[in-house]
C-alpha positions in Angstrom: -5.9 -23.1 -2.1 -2.3 -23.8 -3.9 -4.8 -23.3 -7.4 -5.0 -19.2 -6.0 -1.5 -19.4 -5.2 -0.2 -20.6 -8.3 -2.4 -18.3 -10.0 -1.1 -15.0 -8.4 2.6 -16.0 -8.5 2.2 -16.0 -11.9 -0.3 -12.7 -12.4 2.9 -11.0 -10.7 5.1 -13.3 -13.2 3.7 -11.7 -16.3 3.2 -8.6 -14.7 6.5 -7.8 -14.2 7.0 -8.9 -18.6 4.9 -6.1 -19.6 6.8 -4.0 -17.1 10.3 -5.3 -18.4 8.7 -4.1 -21.3 8.4 -0.5 -21.1 11.3 -0.6 -19.5 13.2 -0.8 -22.3 11.2 2.2 -23.9 13.0 5.2 -24.4 11.1 7.3 -22.8 8.8 6.6 -20.6 5.8 8.9 -19.3 5.2 10.1 -15.6 2.0 11.2 -14.4 1.3 13.5 -10.4 -1.7 11.7 -9.1 -3.8 13.5 -6.1 -1.2 12.2 -3.1 1.8 13.0 -5.0 3.1 9.5 -5.5 4.8 8.6 -9.9 1.9 7.1 -11.3 3.5 5.2 -15.2 2.2 3.1 -18.3 4.5 0.1 -16.5 2.3 0.6 -13.5 -1.0 0.4 -14.9 -0.2 -1.9 -17.7 0.3 -4.3 -14.7 -2.6 -3.8 -12.7 -4.5 -5.5 -15.9 -2.9 -8.2 -16.1 -2.9 -9.0 -12.0 -5.9 -8.0 -12.1 -7.1 -9.9 -14.8 -5.7 -13.5 -13.5 -7.0 -12.7 -9.8 -10.5 -12.3 -10.8 -10.7 -15.6 -11.3 -11.0 -16.0 -7.5 -13.4 -15.9 -5.5 -11.5 -13.1 -3.5 -12.2 -9.5 -3.9 -8.4 -7.3 -4.6 -7.5 -4.2 -3.2 -4.8 -2.6 -5.0 -3.2 0.4 -5.5 -3.9 1.4 -9.0 -7.7 1.0 -8.3 -10.2 3.2 -6.9 -9.7 2.7 -2.7 -13.4 1.6 -1.4 -14.6 2.8 1.6 -13.8 0.7 4.6 -18.0 0.0 5.1 -18.0 -2.3 2.0 -14.1 -3.4 2.0 -14.8 -4.7 6.3 -17.3 -8.1 5.2 -13.4 -9.3 3.3 -12.9 -11.6 5.5 -9.9 -12.7 2.8 -8.4 -10.4 0.2 -6.1 -9.7 -2.0 -3.6 -6.4 -1.9 -1.2 -5.6 -4.8 0.6 -3.3 -5.9 1.3 -3.6 -9.4 4.6 -1.7 -9.2 5.9 -0.8 -5.8 9.2 1.3 -6.5 8.0 3.5 -9.5 10.6 6.0 -8.2 13.3 2.9 -8.9 11.5 2.3 -12.3 12.2 5.7 -13.2 15.4 5.6 -12.0 16.3 2.9 -13.9 18.3 0.9 -11.2 16.4 -2.2 -11.3 15.4 -2.3 -7.9 11.9 -2.9 -8.4 9.1 -5.5 -7.5 5.8 -6.4 -8.6 4.5 -7.4 -4.7 0.6 -9.8 -4.7 -0.4 -11.2 -1.5 -3.3 -12.9 0.1 -4.7 -12.1 3.6 -7.6 -13.8 6.0 -8.8 -11.3 9.1 -5.9 -9.1 8.5 -3.2 -11.5 8.6 -0.8 -12.1 5.4 -1.0 -16.3 4.0 1.0 -15.7 1.3 2.5 -13.0 -0.4 4.3 -13.1 -3.6 7.0 -10.5 -4.3 8.9 -10.6 -8.1 12.1 -8.3 -9.4 11.1 -8.3 -13.1 15.3 -6.9 -13.8 17.0 -9.3 -11.9 13.9 -12.5 -12.6 14.3 -12.9 -8.5 10.7 -14.6 -7.9 10.1 -14.5 -3.9 7.1 -16.6 -2.7 5.9 -18.2 0.9 2.7 -19.9 2.3 3.0 -18.7 5.9 0.7 -22.1 7.6 3.3 -23.9 5.8 6.2 -21.9 7.3 8.4 -22.0 3.9 9.5 -19.2 1.7 11.6 -19.5 -1.3 13.5 -17.8 -3.8 13.1 -19.0 -7.2 15.7 -17.3 -10.4 13.4 -17.6 -13.4 15.4 -17.3 -16.7 15.6 -15.5 -19.7 12.2 -15.5 -20.6 10.9 -15.5 -17.2 10.1 -19.4 -16.8 11.2 -21.3 -13.6 14.1 -24.5 -14.5 12.0 -26.5 -12.3 8.6 -27.2 -10.3 7.8 -23.7 -8.0 7.8 -24.4 -4.1 10.8 -26.4 -4.5 13.1 -27.3 -1.2 15.9 -26.3 -3.3 14.8 -22.8 -3.3 13.4 -22.0 1.0 15.4 -19.2 1.9 16.2 -19.4 5.8 17.3 -15.8 7.9 20.4 -15.3 9.9 21.2 -14.4 13.5 23.8 -11.8 13.2 27.4 -12.3 13.8 29.5 -11.6 16.8 29.7 -7.7 16.8 28.1 -7.3 13.0 25.1 -5.9 11.6 23.2 -5.3 8.9 20.7 -3.0 8.6 18.5 -2.7 5.5 16.8 0.9 5.0 14.9 2.4 1.3 16.8 3.7 -0.7 15.0 6.4 -1.2 13.1 7.0 2.3 16.1 8.0 4.9 14.8 10.0 7.1 16.3 11.4 10.2 14.5 9.8 12.8 15.8 6.5 11.4 19.7 7.7 10.9 19.1 8.1 14.9 17.5 4.4 15.1 21.3 3.0 13.5 23.1 5.2 15.9 21.1 3.8 19.1 22.7 0.4 17.7 26.0 1.3 17.9 26.2 1.1 21.7 25.5 -2.9 21.1 26.7 -3.8 18.1 30.4 -2.2 17.2 30.1 -2.6 13.9 27.2 -1.4 11.4 26.4 -2.0 7.4 23.9 0.2 6.1 22.3 -1.7 2.8 20.3 0.5 0.7 18.0 -0.9 -1.3 14.1 0.1 -3.3 11.3 -1.0 -2.8 9.6 -4.7 -1.1 13.3 -6.7 -1.7 14.0 -4.7 1.6 11.8 -8.0 3.0 13.4 -10.4 1.2 17.3 -9.8 2.4 16.1 -9.8 5.8 13.9 -13.2 5.6 16.5 -14.5 2.9 20.0 -13.7 5.6 21.2 -10.8 4.0 20.2 -8.5 6.4 19.4 -9.0 10.4 17.0 -5.6 11.2 14.9 -3.3 8.6 12.8 0.0 10.5 10.4 1.6 8.5 9.9 5.1 10.2 8.3 6.4 6.8 5.0 6.5 5.4 4.2 3.1 3.4 0.6 1.9 2.4 -0.6 -1.9 2.5 -0.3 -2.6 -0.6 4.0 -2.2 0.0 3.5 -4.2 3.2 1.4 -7.7 2.7 4.4 -9.6 0.1 6.6 -9.4 1.9 4.4 -10.1 5.1 4.4 -13.0 4.0 7.4 -13.9 3.2 8.9 -12.4 6.8 6.4 -14.3 8.4 6.6 -17.5 6.9 10.7 -17.8 7.9 9.5 -16.8 11.6 10.0 -13.1 11.4 7.3 -10.8 12.6 7.2 -7.5 11.2 5.4 -4.9 14.6 4.1 -1.5 15.4 6.2 1.1 16.3 3.8 2.7 18.2 1.8 -1.0 19.7 4.7 -3.4 19.5 2.2 -5.8 17.9 2.3 -6.7 14.3 0.9 -4.6 10.9 -2.4 -5.7 9.5 -3.9 -5.3 6.8 -7.6 -4.7 5.3 -8.6 -1.8 7.7 -9.9 1.0 8.6 -6.9 3.1 7.3 -5.2 1.6 4.8 -1.3 3.2 5.5 0.3 1.2 7.1 1.8 2.8 11.4 5.8 2.7 11.3 7.5 -0.2 12.2 10.5 -2.7 12.8 11.7 -6.4 11.4 14.4 -8.0 13.3 16.2 -11.3 13.5 18.7 -10.1 16.2 
């Protein structure tokens, strides 16, 4: 299985390199999909690269940019790749650098591996949940690693709040009243609340590596938005819990949309 994980990491890096090529162009055409979300050449090119890598494995693929199949065709997929070729297309268009490539492998509804690559900062996060290890590797300017992957020097860990100080990471593009009310309620327990605004799946990574203690998401997301980040958080002992059921969210469901969720390390 580790061969598949290494292949997925390579696919994310290569997709990130192609995204950066397009990112540096003076103008990038933006399309509107049927669901009103945005689409660029970077989304499509990244998707093609990742699919070409992962089709070498025995597992089917669910991608934001692939044709979405009915559950009747997907329900027999015990193990499946779930990918977002460009998570944070709005951030890509704004050119603020806060976008990622997300690749996850899920088995019987739970993420078992995930990789998130932020090509602007060349931060590579990845985790194998069964090993209970998550890593952050900084690649060089050519998007190469200076040492072997899965090196213990690159392990990351979450951190508990100190005294009455808590850091909450929120979406840069999807803040709403429900999230603001949730943060306001935290003041009943914590006297000092710091807000960290971040785009894309980097919010999961920030909690997993101790840069924040809680991530409330009370706005729509899809499975490809969360699967890789879920794997990274799970590997460091954090749960992504449905607001409605208090159970961990799952994947390859009848509907590929997620419920509102919460990650916390308190």
